[in-house]
Every structure is written in structure tokens, then in C-alpha cells.
TORPA-365334 format. One line per field, with one value per residue (C-alpha): residue number from 1; residue in three letters; y, z, x. Coordinates in Angstrom, 3 decimals. Example, Ala and Ser with C-alpha at 12.3 -4.5 7.8 and 13.67 -1.06 7.14 Angstrom:
<atoms>
nr	1,2
rest	ALA,SER
Y	-4.500,-1.060
Z	7.800,7.140
X	12.300,13.670
</atoms>
This chain:
<atoms>
nr	1,2,3,4,5,6,7,8,9,10,11,12,13,14,15,16,17,18,19,20,21,22,23,24,25,26,27,28,29,30,31,32,33,34,35,36,37,38,39,40,41,42,43,44,45,46,47,48,49,50,51,52,53,54,55,56,57,58,59,60,61,62,63,64,65,66,67,68,69,70,71,72,73,74,75,76,77,78,79,80,81,82,83,84,85,86,87,88,89,90,91,92,93,94,95,96,97,98,99,100,101,102,103,104,105,106,107,108,109,110,111,112,113,114,115,116,117,118,119,120,121,122,123,124,125,126,127,128,129,130
rest	MET,ARG,PHE,SER,LEU,ARG,SER,LYS,LEU,VAL,LEU,THR,ALA,LEU,ALA,MET,LEU,PRO,ALA,ALA,ALA,LEU,ALA,HIS,HIS,SER,PHE,ALA,VAL,PHE,PHE,ASP,GLY,GLN,LYS,SER,ILE,SER,ILE,THR,GLY,VAL,VAL,THR,GLU,PHE,LYS,PHE,VAL,ASN,PRO,HIS,GLY,VAL,ILE,VAL,LEU,GLN,VAL,LYS,ASN,LYS,ASP,GLY,ALA,MET,GLU,GLU,TRP,LYS,VAL,GLU,THR,ASN,SER,PRO,SER,ILE,LEU,ARG,ARG,ARG,GLY,TRP,ALA,PRO,ASP,SER,LEU,THR,ALA,GLY,GLU,THR,ILE,THR,VAL,ASP,GLY,TRP,PRO,ALA,ARG,ASN,ASP,ALA,HIS,TYR,ALA,ARG,LEU,ARG,SER,ALA,LYS,ARG,ALA,ASN,GLY,GLU,PRO,ILE,GLY,ARG,PRO,MET,VAL,GLN,GLU,ASP
Y	121.049,124.238,125.386,128.955,129.861,130.286,126.811,125.295,126.992,125.796,122.225,122.275,123.539,120.842,118.157,119.267,119.101,115.420,116.002,119.023,117.035,114.399,116.912,117.039,113.828,113.132,111.998,109.041,107.683,106.941,106.771,104.752,107.258,104.404,103.116,104.667,103.973,105.001,104.951,105.683,106.237,108.376,111.330,111.130,113.952,116.580,118.202,121.371,121.669,122.046,120.462,118.285,117.993,114.643,113.212,110.296,107.960,104.904,102.567,99.289,96.605,93.768,91.582,94.270,95.206,98.858,100.048,103.412,105.054,108.185,110.319,112.852,116.135,119.029,121.918,124.354,126.998,124.635,123.349,126.930,127.571,124.472,125.627,123.909,125.479,124.230,123.556,121.754,118.447,117.670,114.585,112.186,112.975,110.283,111.094,109.296,109.989,109.176,109.113,107.267,104.355,103.980,101.795,99.619,98.665,100.503,102.087,105.323,107.290,110.642,112.780,113.428,114.406,114.085,114.247,114.241,111.440,113.414,113.551,117.207,117.721,119.118,121.674,120.969,117.872,117.750,116.716,114.542,117.453,119.562
Z	60.093,62.184,63.802,64.684,68.259,67.246,65.677,68.806,71.006,68.817,68.785,72.561,73.072,70.773,72.599,75.908,74.753,75.614,79.182,79.558,78.312,80.993,83.794,84.668,84.686,84.140,87.027,84.931,84.342,88.017,89.767,89.138,89.027,88.943,92.404,95.855,98.901,102.539,104.714,108.429,109.874,111.871,110.098,110.068,107.600,105.606,102.727,101.530,98.398,94.623,92.325,94.656,98.396,100.148,103.312,104.769,107.036,109.157,108.587,110.346,107.761,108.222,109.775,112.332,110.750,110.110,106.515,105.171,102.793,100.750,99.687,96.932,97.287,94.916,94.615,97.533,95.555,95.022,98.595,99.895,97.756,99.335,102.886,103.586,105.065,105.774,109.377,108.546,109.655,112.412,112.940,115.386,114.633,113.303,110.138,107.577,103.936,101.094,97.592,94.438,94.649,92.560,89.511,90.446,93.909,95.652,99.038,97.225,96.637,95.438,98.007,97.582,101.179,104.698,108.183,111.708,114.197,115.559,112.065,111.397,107.689,106.740,103.990,101.178,98.926,95.832,92.367,89.795,87.484,90.081
X	136.847,136.646,133.452,132.667,131.829,128.193,128.100,129.642,127.045,124.170,125.514,125.971,122.416,121.029,123.000,121.460,117.829,117.265,118.486,116.231,113.250,113.860,114.437,110.750,108.807,105.162,102.952,101.747,105.243,105.929,102.548,99.401,96.542,94.014,95.008,94.994,97.097,96.816,99.935,100.177,103.609,105.986,107.592,111.377,111.949,110.057,111.921,110.168,112.342,112.197,111.321,109.191,109.049,109.419,107.917,109.900,107.944,108.667,105.714,104.949,104.133,101.630,104.365,105.229,108.555,109.391,109.740,110.832,108.356,108.922,105.989,106.589,104.729,104.290,106.724,106.929,105.002,102.053,102.272,102.049,98.947,97.433,98.144,101.462,104.613,108.141,107.092,103.825,105.363,107.818,109.927,108.302,104.676,102.347,100.426,98.298,98.998,96.623,97.987,98.865,101.334,104.459,103.950,106.935,105.580,108.431,107.777,107.089,103.898,102.593,100.757,97.038,96.257,97.606,96.148,97.457,96.804,93.825,92.274,93.127,93.899,97.281,96.688,94.237,94.248,96.461,95.338,97.114,97.816,99.698
</atoms>
């Protein structure tokens, strides 16, 4: 059976739909909006990138051991509207992040708000729908 170029393009587009649907995930799939978490740690990296930024922190656990935590932010466009910039965080500074924990108990959270060691807020708080 021979397919026309148009048929091949339509079939290819249809085959790609499931991947496109999964490209952007829902907040509720990964994060528990019914729980809150507060994490204080030292920034090792701040990625101001699409589709979501990431703050990487070294956090001392209750046993005194260091753990790496990743905190997902909103997209750069939303971060900018909330007062953030690519240089809002620098490696080595201590911050406290409040947010929603990952549903799977990984060292991963979604940013609600952040503040510097002196209590100064970084930008304005995020909301679940962002």
C-alpha cells in the first residue's frame, strides 16, 4: 500500500500527539498541594531556564549529613513577573525555600516562596496554578 505525502504527514502528526500531551505536566501529578515544606540550604546552582527553573541546594538533614535538594520554579517569564531575575540567587548563599513537596518523597519540591538568610523575600510568592 502506498501513502501520499499528505497521508504520511497526517499519520506522523497523529503519532506525535501522545508525546506532545506529556510534554507539559500538571502540578498535581508531581507535587502534593495539601502539604507544605520548608527547606534551608546553601545554593549550589540556579537555572533560570524553560520550561521551569531549578534551584539546587545543599541541605543538612536531621542527622547532620548533607543532602542535595532540587526546587522547581516557574518558567522565566512567570519568575520575571514575580520579581525574579537570572541573578536573583548566587552559589554559596543560604536561603530558605517554602513550597510543596514531591509526592514520591524525593528531595524535590515546587517553589512557593524564598527568602535570604536575613529574612528578605526573593521576589513574590508563587501559586499552585502558575
